[in-house]
C-alpha positions in Angstrom: 26.2 37.0 -1.8 29.4 36.9 -3.8 29.1 36.2 -7.5 30.5 32.8 -8.7 31.6 31.3 -12.0 28.6 29.6 -13.6 30.7 26.5 -14.2 30.9 26.1 -10.4 27.1 26.3 -9.9 25.2 23.0 -9.3 21.4 22.7 -8.8 19.9 19.4 -7.7 16.5 18.1 -6.6 16.4 16.1 -3.4 13.7 13.4 -3.9 12.5 10.1 -2.6 9.6 8.5 -0.7 8.1 10.2 2.4 10.1 9.3 5.5 13.3 8.4 3.6 15.1 11.3 5.4 15.2 14.2 2.9 14.5 17.0 5.3 17.1 15.8 7.8 19.7 15.3 5.0 19.2 18.9 4.0 19.5 19.9 7.7 22.9 18.1 7.9 24.1 19.5 4.6 23.4 23.0 5.8 25.2 22.4 9.1 28.2 20.7 7.5 28.6 23.5 5.0 28.5 26.1 7.7 25.1 27.6 6.6 23.5 26.9 10.0 25.0 26.9 13.5 22.8 24.1 14.9 21.0 21.0 13.8 17.3 21.2 13.8 15.0 18.2 14.4 11.7 17.2 13.0 10.3 16.3 16.4 11.4 19.7 17.7 9.7 21.4 14.7 12.7 23.6 14.1 14.2 22.3 10.8 15.1 24.8 8.1 12.9 23.1 5.6 9.6 22.3 7.4 8.7 25.8 8.6 5.1 26.1 7.6 2.5 25.6 10.4 0.9 22.6 8.8 4.3 21.0 8.2 5.2 21.4 11.9 1.9 19.9 12.9 2.0 16.9 10.6 5.8 16.6 10.7 6.1 16.1 7.0 7.1 18.3 4.0 4.2 19.7 2.0 5.8 22.3 -0.3 9.1 22.3 -2.1 11.8 24.5 -0.5 14.9 26.1 -2.0 18.2 25.8 -0.2 21.8 26.7 -1.1 25.3 26.1 0.3 28.8 26.8 -0.8 31.0 23.7 -0.9 34.7 23.6 -1.8 34.4 26.4 -4.3 31.0 25.3 -5.8 27.6 26.8 -5.1 25.0 24.1 -4.7 21.3 25.0 -5.1 18.9 22.3 -3.7 15.2 21.8 -4.0 13.7 19.8 -1.1 10.6 18.0 -2.4 7.7 16.4 -0.5 7.8 12.6 -0.8 4.1 11.7 -0.7 2.2 11.1 -3.9 -0.4 13.8 -3.1 2.3 16.3 -3.7 3.8 14.8 -6.9 3.0 18.1 -8.6 5.8 19.7 -6.7 8.2 17.2 -8.3 6.7 17.6 -11.8 7.0 21.4 -11.5 10.8 21.6 -10.8 12.4 18.5 -12.3 12.6 19.9 -15.8 14.7 22.7 -14.5 17.2 20.9 -12.2 20.5 19.6 -13.6 20.7 16.6 -11.2 18.7 14.5 -8.8 19.6 13.0 -5.4 17.1 10.2 -4.8 17.0 9.0 -1.2 16.2 5.3 -0.5 15.4 4.0 2.9 17.7 1.1 3.7 15.0 -0.5 5.9 12.4 -0.6 3.1 14.3 -0.4 -0.2 12.7 0.9 -3.4 9.3 2.5 -2.7 6.6 4.5 -4.6 8.4 7.8 -4.1 11.6 6.3 -5.6 9.6 5.2 -8.6 8.0 8.7 -9.1 11.4 10.4 -8.8 13.0 8.0 -11.4 10.0 8.4 -13.7 10.6 12.2 -13.9 14.3 11.7 -14.1 13.8 9.4 -17.1 11.3 11.9 -18.7 13.9 14.7 -18.8 17.1 12.6 -19.0 18.3 14.0 -15.7 21.6 12.7 -14.2 21.0 11.2 -10.7 22.6 9.5 -7.7 21.0 7.2 -5.1 21.7 7.9 -1.4 20.8 4.8 0.6 20.0 6.3 4.1 19.5 4.7 7.5 22.2 2.0 7.0 22.8 2.2 10.8 19.4 0.6 11.5 19.1 -2.9 12.7 18.7 -5.8 10.1 19.5 -3.7 7.0 21.1 -5.4 4.0 22.9 -2.8 1.8 23.7 -5.4 -0.9 20.0 -6.3 -1.1 19.0 -2.6 -1.4 21.6 -2.2 -4.2 20.2 -5.3 -6.0 16.7 -3.8 -5.8 17.8 -0.5 -7.2 19.6 -2.3 -10.1 16.6 -4.5 -10.7 14.2 -1.6 -11.1 16.5 1.0 -12.7 19.2 -0.8 -14.5 22.7 -2.2 -14.2 24.1 1.3 -14.8 23.3 1.9 -11.1 26.6 1.1 -9.4 27.9 1.4 -5.8 30.4 4.2 -5.3 30.3 4.7 -1.5 29.8 1.6 0.6 29.3 1.1 4.4 32.1 0.0 6.7 30.1 -2.4 8.9 26.3 -2.4 9.2 23.6 -1.6 11.7 25.1 -1.2 15.2 28.5 -2.2 13.8 28.6 0.7 11.4 31.7 2.8 11.7 31.6 4.9 8.6 31.6 4.7 4.8 34.3 4.4 2.2 34.5 5.6 -1.4 35.7 2.6 -3.5 37.8 4.8 -5.8 39.5 7.2 -3.3 39.1 5.5 0.1 41.5 3.1 1.7 40.3 0.2 3.9 42.6 -2.9 3.7 40.0 -5.1 5.5 37.6 -4.6 2.6 40.1 -4.9 -0.2 38.4 -7.8 -1.9 35.0 -6.3 -1.8 36.3 -2.9 -3.1 38.2 -4.6 -5.9 35.0 -6.4 -7.0 33.0 -3.2 -7.0 35.7 -1.4 -8.9 35.4 -4.0 -11.6 31.6 -3.5 -11.7 32.2 0.3 -12.0 34.7 -0.3 -14.8 32.1 -2.4 -16.7 29.6 0.4 -16.3 32.1 3.0 -17.5 33.0 1.0 -20.6 29.3 0.4 -21.5 28.6 4.2 -21.2 30.9 5.0 -24.2 31.2 3.2 -27.5 34.9 3.9 -28.0 35.7 2.8 -24.5 33.6 -0.3 -24.9 35.4 -1.3 -28.1 38.8 -1.0 -26.3 37.6 -2.8 -23.2 36.3 -5.7 -25.2 39.7 -6.0 -27.0 42.1 -5.5 -24.0 39.9 -6.2 -21.0 41.2 -3.0 -19.2 40.9 0.8 -19.3 43.8 3.1 -18.4 43.4 5.0 -15.1 42.9 8.2 -17.1 40.3 6.6 -19.3 38.5 5.2 -16.4 38.4 8.5 -14.4 37.3 10.6 -17.4 34.8 8.0 -18.5 33.3 7.8 -15.0 33.0 11.6 -14.9 31.3 11.8 -18.3 29.0 8.9 -17.4 27.7 10.5 -14.2 27.5 13.9 -15.9 25.5 12.5 -18.8 23.3 10.2 -16.6 24.5 7.0 -18.2 26.0 6.0 -14.9 24.0 6.4 -11.6 26.2 6.1 -8.5 24.8 4.6 -5.3 26.1 6.1 -2.1 25.6 4.6 1.4 25.0 6.9 4.3 23.3 7.6 7.6 22.0 11.1 8.1 21.5 10.4 11.8 25.1 9.3 12.3 26.4 12.0 9.8 28.0 9.4 7.5 28.2 9.8 3.8 27.2 13.4 3.6 30.6 14.8 2.6 30.9 12.1 0.0 27.5 13.0 -1.4 28.4 16.7 -1.6 31.7 15.9 -3.3 29.8 13.8 -6.0 27.4 16.8 -6.6 30.3 19.3 -6.8 32.7 17.3 -8.8 30.6 15.0 -11.0 27.2 16.5 -11.6 26.8 18.7 -14.6 27.1 22.5 -14.5 24.4 24.8 -16.0 26.8 25.4 -18.9 26.6 21.7 -19.8 22.8 21.9 -20.4 21.0 22.6 -23.6 17.5 23.9 -23.8 15.1 24.1 -26.7 12.6 27.0 -27.1 10.2 28.0 -29.8 9.8 31.2 -31.7 6.3 32.6 -32.4 6.4 31.0 -35.8 7.0 27.6 -34.1 10.6 27.3 -35.3 12.9 25.8 -32.7 15.8 27.6 -31.0 18.6 25.9 -29.1 19.7 27.8 -26.0 23.4 27.5 -25.2 23.8 28.9 -21.6 26.2 31.7 -21.1 26.6 34.3 -18.3 27.1 37.0 -21.0 24.2 36.1 -23.2 20.6 37.5 -23.2 18.8 36.7 -19.9 16.3 33.9 -20.1 14.6 32.1 -17.2 11.5 30.1 -16.3 9.2 30.3 -13.4 8.5 27.1 -11.5 6.7 28.2 -8.2 5.0 31.0 -6.4 4.9 31.2 -2.6 3.3 33.7 -0.3 5.7 35.1 2.3 4.1 36.8 5.4 6.7 39.6 5.2 7.4 40.4 1.6 4.2 39.1 0.0 4.3 36.8 -3.1 7.6 35.4 -4.1 8.2 34.1 -7.6 10.7 31.3 -7.9 12.6 30.9 -11.1 15.6 29.1 -12.7 18.0 31.1 -14.8 18.7 29.3 -18.1 21.2 31.7 -19.6 22.4 35.3 -19.1 22.5 37.5 -16.0 19.7 39.3 -14.3 20.5 42.3 -12.0 18.3 43.6 -9.2 16.3 46.7 -9.9 16.3 46.2 -13.7 13.6 45.6 -16.3 12.8 42.3 -18.0 10.1 41.0 -20.4 7.6 38.3 -19.7 7.5 36.5 -23.1 4.4 34.4 -22.1 2.2 37.2 -21.0 3.9 39.8 -23.3 4.2 42.3 -20.5 7.1 44.3 -19.0 8.1 43.6 -15.4 10.7 45.1 -13.0 12.7 42.8 -10.7 12.9 44.8 -7.5 15.0 42.7 -5.1 16.5 39.3 -5.9 16.9 36.6 -3.3 18.5 33.3 -2.7 16.3 31.3 -0.4 17.3 28.9 2.4 14.0 27.7 3.7 12.3 30.8 5.0 15.6 32.7 5.2 16.2 35.1 2.4 19.6 36.4 1.3 19.6 39.4 -1.0 21.8 39.2 -4.0 22.7 41.8 -6.6 22.5 39.5 -9.6 21.8 35.9 -10.6 23.3 33.9 -13.5 23.0 30.5 -15.3 21.8 27.7 -13.1 20.8 29.9 -10.2 17.5 29.1 -8.4 16.3 32.4 -7.0 13.2 34.4 -6.1 11.7 37.8 -6.9 9.1 39.7 -5.0 5.9 41.4 -6.0 5.6 40.6 -9.7 2.3 41.5 -11.2 1.9 39.5 -14.4 4.3 36.6 -14.0 3.0 33.1 -13.1 3.9 29.4 -13.1 5.6 28.2 -16.2 6.2 31.7 -17.7 9.3 32.4 -19.7 11.0 35.7 -18.6 13.8 37.2 -20.6 15.7 40.3 -21.7 13.8 42.8 -23.9 13.8 41.6 -27.5 13.7 37.9 -26.8 10.8 36.4 -28.7 11.2 32.6 -28.1 9.4 30.8 -25.3 10.5 27.7 -23.3 8.2 24.7 -23.3 5.4 24.7 -20.8 6.0 22.6 -17.7 3.7 19.6 -17.9 2.0 18.8 -14.6 0.0 15.6 -13.8 -3.7 16.0 -14.1 -5.6 16.4 -10.8 -8.0 13.5 -10.3 -9.5 14.0 -6.8 -12.6 16.3 -6.7 -14.6 17.7 -3.8 -17.7 19.9 -3.7 -17.3 22.7 -1.2 -20.0 24.7 0.5 -19.2 27.9 2.5 -20.5 27.8 6.1 -21.7 31.4 6.1 -22.5 34.3 3.8 -19.2 35.9 4.9 -17.3 32.8 3.8 -19.1 32.8 0.5 -18.0 36.3 -0.2 -14.3 35.5 0.4 -14.3 32.1 -1.1 -13.3 32.9 -4.7 -10.3 35.1 -3.8 -9.0 32.5 -1.2 -9.2 29.7 -3.8 -7.4 31.8 -6.4 -4.6 32.5 -3.9 -4.2 28.8 -3.2 -4.2 27.9 -6.9 -1.5 30.5 -7.6 0.8 28.8 -5.1 0.2 25.3 -6.4 -1.1 24.9 -10.1 -2.1 21.3 -9.4 -4.9 22.7 -7.3 -7.8 24.3 -9.1 -11.5 25.1 -8.7 -14.5 25.8 -10.8 -18.3 26.2 -10.8 -19.9 23.1 -12.3 -22.7 24.5 -14.5 -24.5 21.2 -14.6 -24.7 20.5 -10.8 -24.3 24.1 -9.6 -21.6 23.1 -7.2 -18.3 24.7 -6.5 -15.7 22.0 -7.0 -12.0 21.9 -6.0 -9.6 19.5 -7.7 -6.2 18.3 -6.4 -3.8 15.4 -6.5 -5.2 13.6 -3.4 -7.3 13.8 -0.3 -4.4 14.9 1.9 -3.5 17.8 -0.4 -7.1 19.0 -0.5 -7.4 18.6 3.3 -4.3 20.7 3.9 -5.4 23.4 1.4 -8.8 23.7 2.9 -7.2 23.9 6.3 -4.8 26.6 5.0 -7.8 28.5 3.6 -9.3 28.6 7.0 -6.1 29.5 8.8 -4.7 32.1 6.3 -7.9 33.5 4.7 -10.5 33.0 7.4 -12.8 30.9 5.1 -14.5 27.8 6.4 -16.2 25.3 4.1 -17.9 21.9 4.3 -17.0 19.3 1.7 -19.0 16.6 0.0 -18.5 14.1 -2.8 -19.5 16.0 -6.0 -22.7 15.2 -7.7 -22.8 13.4 -11.0 -24.2 15.3 -14.0 -26.8 12.9 -15.1 -29.1 13.6 -18.1 -32.6 12.7 -19.0 -33.8 11.6 -22.5 -36.7 9.8 -24.2 -36.8 6.4 -26.0 -40.3 6.7 -27.5 -42.7 9.1 -29.1 -45.7 11.1 -27.7 -48.2 13.7 -28.9 -49.4 16.0 -26.1 -51.3 19.2 -25.6 -50.2 22.0 -23.3 -53.0 24.5 -22.6 -52.7 27.5 -20.3 -56.0 29.3 -19.7 -56.5 31.8 -16.9 -59.0 34.5 -16.3 -58.3 37.0 -13.5 -60.3 40.0 -14.5 -59.3 42.3 -17.4 -57.0 40.6 -19.9 -56.7 36.8 -19.3 -54.0 34.4 -20.3 -54.4 31.9 -23.1 -51.9 29.7 -24.9 -52.4 26.3 -26.6 -49.5 24.3 -28.0 -49.6 20.7 -29.4 -46.2 19.0 -29.5 -44.8 15.8 -30.9 -41.9 14.5 -28.9 -39.4 11.9 -30.2 -35.8 10.8 -29.5 -32.9 12.4 -31.3 -29.7 10.5 -31.9 -27.2 10.3 -29.0 -25.3 13.5 -28.8 -27.7 15.2 -31.2 -29.0 17.6 -28.5 -32.3 19.4 -28.6 -34.0 20.2 -32.0 -37.2 22.3 -32.3 -39.3 21.8 -35.4 -41.9 24.4 -36.5 -44.7 22.6 -38.4 -47.4 25.2 -38.0 -49.6 25.8 -41.0 -52.6 28.1 -41.4 -51.6 30.4 -38.6 -53.2 28.3 -35.8 -50.3 29.6 -33.7 -49.3 33.2 -34.8 -45.6 33.6 -35.9 -44.8 36.0 -33.0 -45.6 33.3 -30.4 -43.6 30.4 -31.9 -40.2 31.6 -30.4 -41.9 31.7 -27.0 -43.0 28.0 -27.5 -39.3 27.2 -28.3 -38.1 29.1 -25.2 -40.7 27.4 -23.0 -39.5 24.0 -24.2 -35.9 24.8 -23.6 -36.4 26.0 -20.1 -38.6 23.0 -19.1 -36.0 20.6 -20.6 -33.2 22.3 -18.7 -35.1 21.9 -15.4 -35.6 18.2 -16.0 -38.8 16.2 -15.7 -38.4 12.8 -14.0 -35.3 13.4 -11.8 -34.3 17.1 -12.1 -31.6 16.6 -14.7 -31.4 18.3 -18.1 -33.3 16.5 -20.9 -31.1 16.0 -23.9 -31.2 14.3 -27.4 -34.8 15.1 -28.0 -36.9 16.4 -31.0 -39.8 18.7 -30.2 -42.2 19.4 -33.1 -44.9 22.2 -32.7 -47.6 21.0 -35.1 -50.9 22.5 -33.9 -52.4 25.0 -31.4 -54.9 27.8 -30.9 -54.8 31.3 -29.7 -57.1 34.2 -28.4 -57.1 37.6 -30.1 -57.0 39.4 -26.7 -55.7 37.0 -24.0 -52.8 35.3 -25.9 -49.3 36.4 -25.1 -45.7 35.2 -25.4 -45.8 34.3 -21.7 -49.0 32.2 -22.1 -47.5 30.2 -24.9 -44.2 29.8 -23.0 -46.2 28.3 -20.0 -48.2 26.1 -22.3 -45.1 24.7 -23.9 -43.6 23.9 -20.5 -46.8 22.1 -19.5 -46.7 20.0 -22.7 -43.0 19.1 -22.1 -43.8 17.9 -18.6 -46.5 15.6 -19.9 -44.8 14.6 -23.1 -41.5 13.5 -21.7 -43.3 11.2 -19.2 -45.3 9.6 -21.9 -42.3 9.1 -24.3 -40.6 6.3 -22.2 -38.1 8.5 -20.4 -34.8 7.2 -19.0 -31.7 8.6 -17.3 -28.2 8.9 -18.9 -25.0 8.8 -17.0 -21.5 10.1 -18.1 -19.2 7.4 -19.1 -15.5 8.1 -18.6 -12.6 6.5 -20.5 -10.0 5.6 -17.9 -6.3 4.6 -18.5 -4.8 2.9 -15.4 -1.1 2.4 -15.3 0.1 -0.3 -12.8 2.9 -2.8 -12.2 2.1 -6.1 -14.0 1.6 -7.9 -10.6 -1.6 -5.8 -10.0 -3.3 -6.3 -13.4 -5.7 -9.0 -12.2 -6.8 -7.0 -9.2 -7.4 -3.9 -11.3 -9.3 -5.5 -14.1 -11.5 -7.3 -11.6 -12.2 -4.1 -9.7 -13.0 -2.2 -12.9 -15.5 -4.9 -13.9 -17.1 -4.7 -10.5 -17.6 -0.9 -11.2 -19.7 -1.7 -14.3 -16.6 -1.1 -16.4 -16.0 -2.4 -19.9 -12.3 -3.3 -20.6 -11.2 -1.8 -24.0 -7.7 -3.2 -24.1 -4.2 -3.3 -22.5 -0.8 -2.1 -23.6 2.7 -1.7 -22.3 3.3 1.2 -20.0 7.1 0.7 -19.8 9.3 -1.8 -18.1 7.2 -4.0 -15.8 4.1 -1.8 -16.2 0.8 -2.2 -18.1 -1.8 0.3 -19.1 -5.4 -0.9 -18.8 -8.0 1.1 -20.8 -11.7 0.9 -20.0 -15.0 2.7 -20.1 -16.5 3.2 -16.6 -19.5 5.2 -15.3 -18.4 8.3 -13.6 -20.6 7.5 -10.6 -18.5 4.4 -9.9 -15.1 6.2 -9.8 -15.6 9.4 -7.9 -13.1 8.2 -5.3 -11.0 6.1 -7.6 -7.7 7.8 -6.8 -7.9 6.8 -3.2 -9.1 3.3 -4.0 -6.3 2.7 -6.6 -3.7 3.9 -4.2 -4.9 1.4 -1.7 -5.0 -1.5 -4.1 -1.5 -0.9 -5.5 0.3 0.5 -2.5 0.5 3.8 -4.3 2.2 2.4 -7.4 -0.8 2.9 -9.7 -1.8 6.0 -11.5 -4.7 6.8 -13.8 -6.0 9.4 -16.3 -9.6 10.2 -17.2 -11.4 11.8 -20.0 -15.1 12.0 -20.9 -16.2 9.4 -23.4 -20.0 9.6 -23.9 -23.4 9.3 -22.1 -25.2 6.0 -21.8 -28.3 4.7 -20.1 -28.4 4.2 -16.4 -29.4 0.6 -15.4 -33.1 0.5 -14.3 -32.5 -0.3 -10.6 -30.0 2.6 -10.3 -32.3 5.0 -12.2 -35.3 4.2 -9.9 -33.2 5.1 -6.9 -32.3 8.5 -8.4 -35.9 9.2 -9.4 -37.2 8.3 -5.9 -34.6 10.6 -4.2 -35.6 13.5 -6.5 -39.3 13.0 -5.8 -38.6 12.8 -2.0 -36.6 16.0 -2.1 -39.2 17.8 -4.1 -41.9 16.7 -1.8 -39.9 17.9 1.2 -39.3 21.2 -0.4 -43.0 21.7 -1.1 
């Protein structure tokens, strides 16, 4: 592709709720800009964006896609994002690196969860944005009501710029209130121009002062103020359109090309190894610096690494340095992507969203740069994955390939992870939602030939004691020749919560020889790890070895180890044992309207409310301690209770006693399983 001045480059994220029309908007943009010769359709499974097998089957976007078009002298890079909350990680991964956002709003539904999520990330990074109100050709839509809803949620700086001419079946097109001409709508356009002038004045202190004094802005002040307001994000234009009728798309492209910031307008902050900050001023001639925001596996070229150029120029077949991993890499070929289509380019510059193939040591979030660059860009913060499933390979062959397959999936999407739970001995996968995990496990079967069953993960309960006991463990066995003899007397008592296991050696007079005491300690540890009453590790316990006996010939380390284990089994049962469960501290962020439902639900889950605080305009954060067993499926339940508008974070708080009735059920299940095993 031909090189282009960096001031003419634009990169934008296309975001919004699922079903708002993002994929088809991209399709029409590509066609209008001459990038494609025909319009694909979701129903026909032939769009440029949704080309993965699972996307065609489900008819929804699952992974972010890169697109690009040339429009009236500007190069516009676009990232098409999934709209459903299970894939919010795709939004979080790329929004720090785009210079503008186009947020689609369905005119038939108004503001939705996907709108909220897009604006949340736009606010986090101060990203300029515009709203594209799609589907204004549908029956019974009210454009003014949709605009009012947007302004209610996101502020009066959201102002209509492109409005419909007619509505629903009477829709004949759209008009830009500043450049269009429609005499029949003169009064409406004049009123909207006044709203726009108010917004322009409020976006700049000097303009506001003059506006308050004179009541007007000159045409030049208005035009320049509007441009600065959109570029800075202080003004958010609302554009009406219908992708299906092909209305509003040219106007949208003009806003992106003419009003959104260029890469040269951005400033990035990085840190040196000594933690001092460095401001990066983008320039095509400066040292090359970029950041990786995605990896995808292409069936023809292998792994593709997607990155955004912050400053400088990178040429194909040249060397660069990975600042994060401190390794040298070589570019090979450089590509601009348009869905699955790859266009090779000789170089990339500031603002370009591009891809490289076959990098060995470069991963998500890494800073890549020219040799000699020491500073590193901030890590891209992703939402924490809250949905967990335990997976069990169906066959030995599946088990052998499981780890590699999961690693490949995690490399493509860092919100997906897996680990072996040392407490429950289960292999656990984590993701943003049930749909994401379902798709990933299906992809693992399709692409890697690994089949698994899934279950709700086990809870890592613990056992402990509340009382004291003195017990004897005696192991005596004669089988001909040398026998086995070990005798250990133990005192068992509770340790403070969180104090763990403590072994106390109180032997005097050599009744247990010194060489056998470590074996007693080891026997205790192994028995406590296996559990006594329900098969869970025994914790927070003191074990004192205070007496014993031995045989000159038959005693051994193994005999004393077995004797200690026998004593533990008896002693724990006599010392008023109980079960402990992990208690999680949960922070639930919800709109204020849902607070009563959420607090009531947390109470029903044996939760203890710790407090509430503001979570931003119209939102509250509810903090509580809740047993982990009660919230294993909380992500799904919260989404159902709040229509997808709630989110939550979890962290381990402490262990606490399990209520008696629940403990008895766990103990009975353990005894039944042990009996069946025997």
